[in-house]
N, C-alpha and C positions, 0 to 999 in steps of 0.2 A: 916760454918766453918770459919777459920781464914785466908784462902787463899785470897790474894787481887785480884782485877780484873785484867785480862790479865796476870796472872802469868805464864801460859803455852801458849806460842806463837808458833804456828806451822809454817811449811814452807810455802812460798808463793805459789800462784796458777797461772799458766800461760798456756794458750791454745790459739792457733791460728786457726780459722776457715775461710775458703775461698770458694768462689763460682764464677764460670765463666760461661757465657752463650753466645751463638752466634746463630743468626737467619740467615739461608740461604734461600734466596728467588729465586725460579725458575721461577715464573711468578706471576701475581697478585693473582692468586687463590691458588697456591701451594707453600709451604715453609716447611722448616725442622728446628726444634729447637734442638740444641745440648747444653747439660749442664753438668758441672763437679762440684761436691761438695766435699770438703775435710774437715774433722773434725780432729782436733789435727794435723795440717799440719806439724809442726816442730817435732812431735813425742816426746814431752817433758813429762817426768813422773812427776806426782804430788803426793807427798807422804801424808800419813795420819797424824793425830795429835799425839803428844808424849803420852806415857803411863802416866796416871794421877792417878793410884792407889798407895796410899802411902805404902801399904804392898808388892808391887811387887818388885822383885829384879832388874827389868829393868826400874825403875822409870825415866821418862824424856827421854827415848830412843825412837827414831823413828824406827819402825821395817820395814820390807819389804812390808808393806801394801801400794800398789799403788791405788790411788782413781780415776784415769782416765783410759780410754781405749787407746789402741794403735791407730795409724793413720788409718783412714777410708777414702777411696776415692770411690765415686759413679759416674758413667757415666749414663746419660739418654738422650734419644732422643724422639722427638715427631713430 
């Protein structure tokens, strides 16, 4: 086609993941590991690319298509 490179530029992508861990020692032999993992900590939505079909009535429009998941937090102990 005649469309130049980078003609349709979508919205930026931002996601913050974090992990914290702490080891509790009770003696030389016994310990407990506590861990917290968070994905998309700031709960920022990342939207899809604009519609690029030339015959579509919503050409260039970014719909409600969110490409990331909501915040997930996981606790684990060992």
